[in-house]
C-alpha positions in Angstrom: 29.1 -4.6 2.4 29.1 -4.8 6.2 26.4 -6.5 8.2 25.3 -3.1 9.6 25.1 -1.6 6.1 23.3 -4.6 4.7 20.7 -4.3 7.5 20.3 -0.6 7.1 19.7 -0.8 3.4 17.4 -3.8 3.3 14.3 -3.1 1.2 11.0 -4.8 0.9 11.0 -7.7 -1.5 14.8 -8.0 -1.5 14.6 -11.3 0.4 14.1 -12.9 -3.1 17.4 -11.7 -4.4 19.6 -11.1 -1.3 20.7 -13.4 1.5 20.0 -12.3 5.1 22.4 -12.9 8.0 20.8 -14.7 10.9 22.2 -12.2 13.3 20.4 -9.4 11.5 16.8 -10.7 12.2 14.8 -10.1 15.3 13.5 -13.2 17.0 10.9 -13.2 19.7 13.2 -15.1 22.1 15.0 -11.8 22.5 12.3 -9.6 24.0 13.7 -7.3 26.6 12.3 -7.0 30.2 10.2 -4.0 29.5 8.5 -5.6 26.5 7.8 -8.8 28.4 6.3 -6.7 31.2 4.0 -4.9 28.8 3.0 -8.2 27.2 2.2 -9.7 30.5 0.0 -6.8 31.5 -2.0 -7.3 28.2 -2.1 -11.0 28.6 -3.4 -10.8 32.2 -6.1 -8.3 31.1 -7.3 -10.7 28.4 -7.2 -13.7 30.6 -8.8 -12.1 33.7 -11.2 -9.5 32.2 -12.1 -10.6 28.7 -12.0 -14.4 28.5 -14.4 -15.0 31.4 -17.1 -12.8 29.7 -16.7 -13.9 26.1 -20.2 -15.3 26.0 -21.6 -12.0 27.3 -19.5 -10.1 24.7 -20.9 -12.4 21.9 -24.4 -11.6 23.2 -23.5 -7.9 22.8 -24.4 -7.0 26.3 -25.1 -3.3 26.4 -22.1 -1.3 27.5 -19.8 -4.3 28.1 -17.5 -3.8 25.2 -17.3 -0.1 25.8 -16.4 -0.7 29.4 -13.7 -3.2 28.5 -12.1 -0.8 26.0 -12.1 1.9 28.8 -10.3 -0.5 31.1 -7.8 -1.3 28.4 -7.2 2.4 27.9 -6.6 2.9 31.6 -3.9 0.2 31.5 -2.3 1.9 28.5 -3.0 -1.0 26.1 -4.6 1.4 23.6 -1.7 3.8 23.4 1.4 1.5 23.3 2.7 2.9 20.0 1.2 6.4 20.2 3.5 9.4 20.9 3.9 10.4 24.5 2.8 13.9 23.7 -0.7 12.5 23.0 -0.9 10.3 26.0 0.8 7.2 24.6 3.9 5.3 25.5 5.8 5.8 22.2 7.0 2.2 21.9 8.5 0.8 18.7 6.7 -1.2 16.1 7.8 -4.6 17.3 6.4 -3.9 20.7 3.1 -2.8 19.1 3.1 -6.1 17.2 3.6 -8.0 20.5 0.5 -6.3 21.9 -1.4 -7.3 18.8 -0.4 -10.9 19.4 -1.3 -10.8 23.1 -4.8 -9.4 22.4 -5.4 -12.1 19.8 -7.1 -14.6 22.2 -9.7 -11.9 23.1 -12.0 -13.0 20.2 -14.4 -10.1 19.4 -12.7 -7.9 21.9 -9.5 -8.2 19.9 -11.3 -7.2 16.8 -12.7 -4.1 18.5 -9.4 -3.0 20.0 -7.4 -3.7 16.8 -9.9 -1.6 14.8 -9.8 1.2 17.3 -6.0 1.3 17.7 -5.3 0.7 14.0 -7.7 1.9 11.4 -9.7 4.0 13.9 -6.7 6.0 15.2 -3.8 5.9 12.9 -5.3 7.8 9.9 -5.6 10.9 12.2 -2.2 10.3 13.9 -0.3 10.0 10.6 -2.3 12.3 8.3 -3.9 14.8 10.7 -2.7 18.4 11.3 -1.7 19.5 14.7 -5.1 20.7 15.7 -6.7 17.4 14.6 -4.2 15.3 16.4 -4.4 17.4 19.6 -8.2 17.2 19.6 -8.7 13.5 18.9 -5.6 11.4 19.6 -5.4 11.9 23.4 -9.0 10.8 23.8 -8.5 7.8 21.4 -5.4 6.9 23.4 -7.3 6.5 26.7 -10.4 5.0 25.2 -12.6 7.9 26.2 -13.4 8.1 22.5 -13.6 5.0 20.3 -12.6 5.0 16.6 -14.0 3.5 13.4 -13.1 3.5 9.8 -15.6 3.9 7.0 -14.3 2.8 3.6 -16.2 -0.2 2.3 -19.5 0.3 0.5 -22.1 -2.1 -1.0 -20.6 -1.7 -4.4 -16.9 -1.2 -3.5 -14.9 -3.7 -1.5 -11.5 -4.5 -2.9 -12.0 -1.8 -5.5 -12.1 0.9 -2.7 -11.6 3.9 -5.0 -14.8 3.2 -6.8 -16.9 4.3 -3.8 -20.0 6.4 -4.5 -20.1 8.4 -1.3 -19.9 12.1 -2.2 -18.9 15.3 -0.4 -19.9 18.8 -1.5 -18.5 22.1 -0.2 -21.1 24.5 1.1 -21.6 27.8 -0.6 -20.1 29.7 2.4 -17.1 27.3 2.4 -17.5 26.3 6.0 -18.4 22.7 5.8 -18.7 19.6 3.5 -22.0 17.8 3.0 -21.4 14.1 2.8 -24.0 11.7 1.3 -23.6 8.0 1.0 -23.6 4.6 2.6 -20.8 2.5 4.2 -21.1 -1.1 5.3 -19.2 -3.7 7.4 -18.0 -0.9 9.7 -16.4 -2.3 12.8 -17.1 -0.5 16.1 -19.8 1.6 14.4 -22.3 0.9 17.2 -20.3 2.7 19.8 -17.7 4.8 17.9 -17.3 8.4 18.7 -15.0 9.2 15.7 -15.3 7.9 12.2 -12.6 8.3 9.4 -14.9 8.5 6.4 -13.8 8.3 2.7 -15.7 10.1 0.0 -15.1 11.8 -3.3 -15.4 15.6 -3.4 -17.7 16.5 -6.3 -16.5 14.5 -9.3 -12.9 13.9 -8.1 -11.2 10.8 -9.5 -9.7 9.9 -6.0 -11.2 9.7 -2.6 -10.7 12.2 0.2 -10.9 11.5 3.9 -12.8 13.3 6.6 -13.0 13.1 10.4 -16.7 12.7 11.4 -18.0 12.7 14.9 -21.0 10.7 15.8 -23.0 13.8 16.9 -22.7 15.4 13.5 -26.1 16.1 11.8 -27.0 13.6 9.1 -25.2 10.5 10.5 -27.3 7.4 11.2 -26.7 3.7 11.8 -28.5 0.5 10.8 -29.0 -2.2 13.4 -26.2 -4.6 14.2 -25.3 -7.2 11.5 -25.8 -10.9 12.3 -22.5 -12.5 11.5 -21.0 -16.0 11.2 -18.3 -15.2 13.8 -16.9 -12.3 15.8 -20.4 -11.9 17.0 -19.4 -9.6 19.9 -17.9 -7.0 17.6 -20.2 -4.2 16.6 -20.7 -4.2 12.8 -23.2 -1.8 11.3 -24.0 0.1 8.1 -23.4 3.8 8.4 -25.5 6.3 6.5 -24.6 9.9 5.7 -27.6 12.0 4.6 -26.3 15.5 3.9 -24.0 15.0 6.9 -22.3 18.3 7.7 -18.6 18.1 8.4 -16.6 21.3 9.2 -13.9 22.0 6.6 -11.2 21.8 9.2 -12.1 18.1 9.5 -10.8 17.3 6.0 -8.0 14.8 6.7 -4.8 15.6 4.8 -5.3 17.0 1.3 -8.1 16.8 -1.1 -7.9 13.6 -3.2 -5.4 12.0 -0.8 -7.9 9.5 0.7 -7.0 6.5 -1.4 -3.3 6.9 -0.4 -4.4 7.1 3.2 -6.5 3.9 2.8 -3.7 1.9 1.2 -1.1 2.9 3.7 -3.3 2.2 6.7 -4.2 -1.2 5.2 -0.5 -2.1 5.0 -0.3 -1.6 8.8 -3.6 -3.4 9.3 -2.4 -6.5 7.4 0.6 -7.2 9.4 -1.2 -6.4 12.7 -3.9 -8.8 11.7 -1.1 -11.4 11.5 -0.2 -10.6 15.1 -3.8 -11.1 16.3 -4.1 -14.3 14.3 -0.9 -15.6 15.9 -2.1 -14.9 19.4 -5.4 -16.7 18.7 -3.5 -19.6 17.2 -1.3 -20.1 20.2 -4.3 -20.0 22.5 -6.1 -22.7 20.5 -3.0 -24.9 20.4 -2.7 -24.7 24.2 -6.4 -25.6 24.6 -6.0 -28.5 22.2 -2.9 -29.8 24.1 -4.6 -29.7 27.4 -7.7 -31.4 26.1 -5.7 -34.1 24.5 -3.9 -34.7 27.8 -7.1 -34.9 29.8 -9.4 -36.8 27.3 -9.0 -40.6 27.7 -10.0 -43.2 25.2 -9.2 -46.9 25.3 -7.7 -46.4 28.7 -5.2 -43.6 28.0 -5.0 -39.9 27.1 -5.6 -39.3 23.4 -2.3 -37.3 23.4 -0.6 -40.8 23.4 -1.9 -41.5 19.9 0.1 -40.8 16.8 -2.8 -39.2 14.9 -3.3 -36.6 17.6 0.4 -36.0 18.0 0.7 -35.3 14.3 -2.0 -32.6 14.6 -0.5 -31.0 17.7 3.0 -30.9 16.1 1.7 -29.5 12.8 -0.3 -26.8 14.6 2.9 -25.8 16.4 5.0 -25.8 13.3 2.7 -23.5 11.4 2.4 -21.1 14.4 6.2 -21.0 14.9 6.8 -20.4 11.2 4.2 -17.5 11.1 5.8 -16.0 14.2 9.3 -16.2 12.7 8.2 -14.3 9.6 6.1 -11.8 11.4 8.7 -10.5 13.8 11.4 -10.6 11.1 9.3 -8.2 9.0 8.2 -6.1 12.0 11.8 -5.4 12.9 12.5 -4.6 9.2 9.8 -2.0 9.3 11.1 -0.6 12.6 14.7 -0.4 11.2 13.5 1.3 8.0 11.4 3.8 10.0 14.4 4.6 12.3 16.7 5.2 9.3 14.2 7.5 7.7 13.8 9.5 10.9 17.6 9.7 11.2 17.7 11.0 7.7 15.4 13.9 8.7 12.0 12.7 7.8 9.0 13.5 10.1 8.3 10.6 12.5 4.8 10.1 11.3 5.7 10.1 7.7 8.6 7.8 8.4 6.4 5.3 10.1 4.1 5.2 7.1 7.0 5.0 4.6 8.7 2.3 6.6 5.5 0.2 6.5 5.1 1.0 2.8 8.6 -0.2 2.0 7.7 -3.6 3.5 4.1 -3.8 2.1 5.1 -7.0 0.2 6.0 -8.7 3.5 2.9 -7.3 5.2 0.7 -8.9 2.6 2.6 -12.2 2.9 2.1 -12.3 6.6 -1.5 -11.5 6.4 -2.1 -14.4 4.1 0.1 -16.9 5.9 -1.1 -16.0 9.4 -4.8 -16.1 8.6 -4.5 -19.5 6.8 -2.3 -20.9 9.5 -5.0 -19.9 12.0 -7.7 -21.5 9.9 -5.7 -24.8 9.8 -5.0 -24.7 13.6 -8.6 -24.0 14.6 -9.9 -26.7 12.2 -7.6 -29.3 13.7 -8.5 -28.0 17.2 -12.1 -28.9 16.5 -10.9 -32.3 15.3 -8.8 -33.0 18.4 -11.8 -32.1 20.6 -13.9 -34.5 18.5 -17.6 -34.3 19.3 -17.0 -31.7 21.9 -15.3 -29.6 19.3 -18.7 -29.2 17.6 -20.4 -28.2 20.8 -21.1 -24.5 21.5 -20.1 -25.2 25.1 -16.5 -25.9 24.1 -14.0 -23.2 23.1 -13.4 -24.4 19.6 -16.8 -23.4 18.4 -16.0 -19.7 18.8 -12.4 -20.0 17.6 -13.5 -21.8 14.4 -16.2 -19.3 13.5 -14.2 -16.2 14.4 -11.1 -17.4 12.4 -12.9 -17.3 9.1 -13.2 -13.6 8.7 -9.4 -13.1 8.8 -9.0 -14.3 5.2 -11.4 -11.5 4.2 -10.4 -8.7 6.5 -7.8 -6.1 5.3 -8.2 -7.2 1.7 -9.1 -10.8 0.8 -6.2 -13.3 0.6 -6.7 -13.5 -3.1 -6.2 -9.8 -3.5 -3.2 -9.9 -1.2 -1.6 -12.7 -3.1 -1.9 -10.8 -6.4 -0.7 -7.6 -4.7 2.4 -9.4 -3.5 3.5 -10.3 -7.0 2.3 -7.0 -8.5 4.3 -5.0 -6.0 7.5 -7.0 -6.7 7.1 -6.6 -10.4 6.4 -2.9 -10.2 9.4 -2.3 -8.0 11.5 -4.2 -10.6 10.2 -2.1 -13.4 11.0 1.0 -11.5 14.6 -0.2 -10.9 14.1 -0.5 -7.2 14.6 -4.3 -7.3 17.1 -6.0 -9.6 15.1 -9.1 -10.6 16.3 -9.3 -14.2 19.9 -10.1 -13.4 19.1 -12.9 -10.9 16.4 -14.3 -13.2 18.8 -14.5 -16.2 21.3 -16.3 -14.0 18.7 -18.9 -13.1 17.8 -19.3 -16.7 21.4 -19.9 -17.7 21.8 -22.3 -14.8 19.2 -24.6 -16.3 21.8 -25.4 -19.0 24.5 -26.4 -16.5 25.1 -29.6 -14.6 23.3 -29.5 -11.3 25.4 -29.6 -8.0 23.6 -31.9 -5.6 26.5 -31.9 -3.1 25.3 -30.7 0.2 27.6 -29.9 3.1 26.9 -32.5 5.8 29.2 -30.8 8.4 27.2 -27.6 8.9 23.6 -28.3 9.7 22.3 -24.9 8.5 24.3 -24.9 5.3 21.9 -27.6 3.9 18.8 -25.7 4.8 20.2 -22.4 3.4 20.9 -24.2 0.1 17.3 -25.3 0.0 16.1 -21.8 0.5 18.5 -20.4 -2.1 17.0 -22.9 -4.5 13.5 -21.9 -3.6 14.4 -18.4 -4.6 15.7 -19.7 -7.9 12.4 -21.6 -8.4 10.4 -18.4 -7.9 12.7 -16.4 -10.3 12.5 -19.2 -12.9 8.7 -19.3 -12.9 8.1 -15.6 -12.4 10.7 -14.7 -15.1 9.2 -17.1 -17.6 5.7 -15.8 -16.9 6.7 -12.2 -17.4 8.6 -13.0 -20.6 5.8 -15.2 -22.0 2.7 -13.3 -20.9 4.0 -9.8 -20.8 1.3 -7.3 -20.4 -1.4 -9.9 -20.2 0.1 -11.4 -17.0 -2.0 -9.0 -14.9 -5.1 -10.8 -16.2 -3.8 -14.3 -15.4 -4.9 -14.3 -11.8 -4.3 -18.0 -11.3 -0.7 -17.7 -12.4 -0.2 -14.7 -10.2 -1.5 -16.6 -7.2 0.7 -19.6 -7.9 3.7 -17.4 -8.0 2.5 -15.7 -4.8 2.3 -19.0 -3.0 5.9 -19.7 -4.0 7.0 -16.3 -2.7 5.1 -16.8 0.6 6.6 -20.2 1.2 10.1 -19.0 0.4 9.9 -16.0 2.7 8.4 -18.0 5.6 10.9 -20.9 5.1 13.8 -18.4 5.2 12.4 -16.7 8.3 12.1 -19.9 10.3 15.6 -21.0 9.2 17.1 -17.6 10.2 15.3 -17.7 13.6 16.5 -21.2 14.5 20.0 -20.5 13.3 20.2 -17.4 15.5 18.6 -19.2 18.4 21.1 -22.1 18.1 23.9 -19.6 18.2 22.6 -18.1 21.4 21.6 -21.3 23.2 23.6 -24.0 21.6 22.3 -26.8 19.2 21.4 -29.2 22.0 18.9 -26.7 23.4 17.0 -26.1 20.2 16.3 -29.6 19.1 12.5 -29.3 18.7 13.0 -25.9 17.0 15.3 -27.5 14.5 12.8 -30.3 13.9 10.1 -27.7 13.2 12.4 -25.9 10.8 13.3 -29.1 8.9 9.7 -30.3 8.6 8.4 -26.9 7.5 11.1 -26.4 4.8 10.5 -29.9 3.3 6.8 -29.4 3.2 7.3 -25.9 1.7 9.5 -27.5 -1.0 6.5 -29.7 -2.0 4.1 -26.8 -2.0 6.5 -24.6 -4.0 7.0 -27.4 -6.6 3.2 -27.9 -6.9 2.5 -24.2 -7.3 5.4 -23.8 -9.8 4.2 -26.8 -11.8 0.6 -25.5 -12.0 2.0 -22.1 -13.1 4.3 -23.5 -15.8 1.5 -25.8 -17.1 -0.6 -22.7 -17.5 1.5 -20.9 -20.1 4.6 -22.9 -21.1 4.6 -25.5 -23.8 6.8 -28.2 -25.5 10.6 -28.5 -24.8 10.6 -25.1 -23.1 8.1 -26.4 -20.5 10.0 -29.6 -20.1 13.3 -27.8 -19.5 11.8 -25.5 -16.9 10.1 -28.4 -15.2 13.4 -30.1 -14.8 14.8 -26.9 -13.3 11.8 -26.6 -10.9 12.3 -30.2 -9.7 16.0 -29.5 -9.2 15.3 -26.3 -7.2 12.7 -28.0 -4.9 14.7 -31.1 -4.2 15.4 -31.9 -0.6 17.0 -34.8 1.2 14.7 -37.4 2.8 13.8 -36.8 6.4 11.8 -38.9 8.9 9.2 -36.2 9.5 7.1 -38.7 11.5 9.8 -39.0 14.1 10.4 -35.2 14.0 6.7 -34.4 14.6 6.7 -37.0 17.5 9.5 -35.2 19.2 7.8 -31.8 18.8 4.5 -33.2 20.1 6.2 -34.8 23.0 7.6 -31.5 24.1 4.2 -29.8 23.8 2.5 -32.6 25.7 5.1 -32.5 28.5 4.7 -28.7 28.9 0.9 -29.0 28.6 0.9 -25.8 26.5 2.3 -24.1 23.4 5.8 -23.7 24.6 7.9 -22.4 21.7 
């Protein structure tokens, strides 16, 4: 199969059973001039208009957030990926992800904008009819109207379809009457348009409605007091016989759950973008503080303990970025292929994201947990000042925590990752059985530990090939042993998910560095190669631990011993002086006085 054909036919989850060519992945070092210009506009806005007033935003100063959203709309930041016919710029998915990243340092402003441009706008764009799109999207694109998304209820979080909010059609058939309660609704305090999910009568599945703030029967609770993202508006929304015209039913009756799931797929990967942007900003702050803060007569950036932290922060951010833009381009390519095949553009964008829902969940988990690590170490690098509300780490630390809950908890996303792969295998969309059987038979063969020393990337590629075998070994054994009860073994599912996540991210960073080395030459990517090698070796340890815990959960006797031998074989790596590698990475960061990768 040719490289072009391989790229065109790549499907979500296939990374586990197919090799990817480095030239086929998108890397952020290859942004074009227009994308960089758009990114710079967004970055300048955040640095000049948002960051100086973060304290005022956190205090929820009346009208401030609304004014900032208007200003962002005037610059076109809200309409980057919206079609030109509705006042947007019609840019591709990777560009939209770049804007998500650049808004990340905006703290609560980022949350408000991401909610507005994502879950507040996209349900109408992708599922609305022409009249609905013409009425609402242009005003959402400019920020004249702000959007919100009403799904979560007091008794339904992860189990969204169990919501109790009800809609009843009036006797004259002109409107629906909605009654119920929604909670944790971002932007609720100033939103003009709400996408509301409710069940019509006794339907099994949700339907979706476009509700304007002026509709009779809609009311709000006061602002919630939150641990972090204090500047974002979060309220409960009540519907008391709220009358919604029938023409505001979004899509078809009973299609609401599908809308919710597909929009959340988009929300997950975009959350990864915002988390990455926030992480890079924190790393830069930590580097600059370490260069300025002196103890025992010299900057603390001179000390090994601090250098370890700075390097590890950078490694995790770089790995996250590698995976995120790889998946973003996969989504864009899939969408393009669907459009070329005759599918409507809106449906193609949703289907393209759905095809890579596995990768979106992986990135959501990895990015949010990388950010948590980075801000925690940021506090530590600042020392006592890190715990002061006067220093930037206070806000970053508190704001980070919500990301592991937003867009489906990380636990739910981990289980979804495995569930989606297994379901696709059962449908015949992914051939996992053949590769899994090959791995099982390989356990009986003599291992080949001969690694090619001449080609630097050959060694790393062999490690990743083995990581995939480790996943197939453990997942295949779990399916065979537990069968239908596997869905109830949540611990096992999460162990397998961790193996999948580390495998995907390891491969992503390897592909990025290999492609970059091909473009710049090996001598110009020394620190990137260090980051890749350190990450892959740490990933090997994490994959082994997760696999061991999983096998110990269900395997016994000689069978367990044999699989454990295989797991050790598939997670074996050559020794590396990671201390020296981290020192080189840290030295580059310290020299540049910022996150520079």
